[in-house]
N, C-alpha and C positions, 0 to 999 in steps of 0.2 A: 805273770804267774798269779794264780788265785791264792787265797789265804790258806786253804786246806793243803795245797801242795807245798807252800812255804813252811807250814807247821809240821808236815810230815818229814820234810828235809831236816828241820830243827830236831825232831824226835830222833831221827837216825843219827844225827851228829851228837846228840846228847847220849845216846846209847854207846857210841864209840868212845866218847869222853869218859863215860863210866867204866868201860873196860880198861882204858889206859890208866885211870885212877886206881882201879883194883890191882893192876899190875904194879903200880908204884907202891901201894900199901903192902902188897905181898913182898916186894923187894925189901921194904923197910922192916917188916916183921921178920923176914928170914935173916936179915943181917943183924937184928937185935937178939934173936933167940936161937938162931940156927948155928950149926957148927961152922967155924971160920974157914976151915979148909975147903968147904964146898961153896962158899960165897965169894970167892976171889978177893978176900980181904974184907974185914968187917967195915972199915971206913969207906972203902970204895963202893960197897953195896949200899951203905946209908946215903952216900952222896948221889948214887944213881937213883935211888928211890925218891930222894928229895927233888932232884931235877925232873923226874917223871911227874911228880905231883905238881910242881910249878908249871910244867908244860900243860898238864890236864886242866889246871885252873885257868891258864891263859886261853886255851882253846874254848873252855866253857864260857868265859866272858866274851870272847870274840864271836862265837856263834849266837849268843844271846843278844849281844849288841846289834849284830847284823839283822836278826829277826825283828828287833824293836825298830830299827831304822826302816825296814821294808814294810812294816805295818804300823804306821804312825798313830793310828787311833786305837791301838790295842788296850790302852789304859782307860779310855773314855767310853768305849762301846760296851754296853751292858751284856750283849750277846757273846762276847769273847771272854767270858769268865774263866773257862778252862785254859785257854791260851795264856791269859794274864797270870793265873796261878802257876803254870809251868815256868813262865819267865821269872817270876819272883823266886820260886824254889831253885831254879837254875842259878840265879845270882847267889843265893844262900849256899848252894853246893860249891860254887867256885870260891866263895870266901872261906868256906870250911877247908877246902883243899889247900888254899894258900896258908891258912892258919896252922894246919897240921904240918905243912912243909916248913914253916918258920919255927914252930916248936921243935921239930926234929933237928933243924939246923942249930938251934940254940943248945939243945942237948949234945949235939956232936961237937960244937966248938967250946962249950964251957963246962 
């Protein structure tokens, strides 16, 4: 596969990960501020949202690591600046998802 096909697959995977992360954040938001009778129990909704965020973070790291392994010169090639920036921001996005999930778990448990 050439670089553009690999990068387009990465973009599609990142789009799907963002949708899943949005669903997880919506679950968390709904369980914190929404009425409890519509959210099948407040703590179950929070746990579901946290698990979805952890899953989205894992998928984000997995797809980014796969792309980095398939294009080994992505950090050294000066013509791949767009791809390199997307990979860096994807790692930041994954870390953010994990941190939001950990913070929500801390609030739920303590």
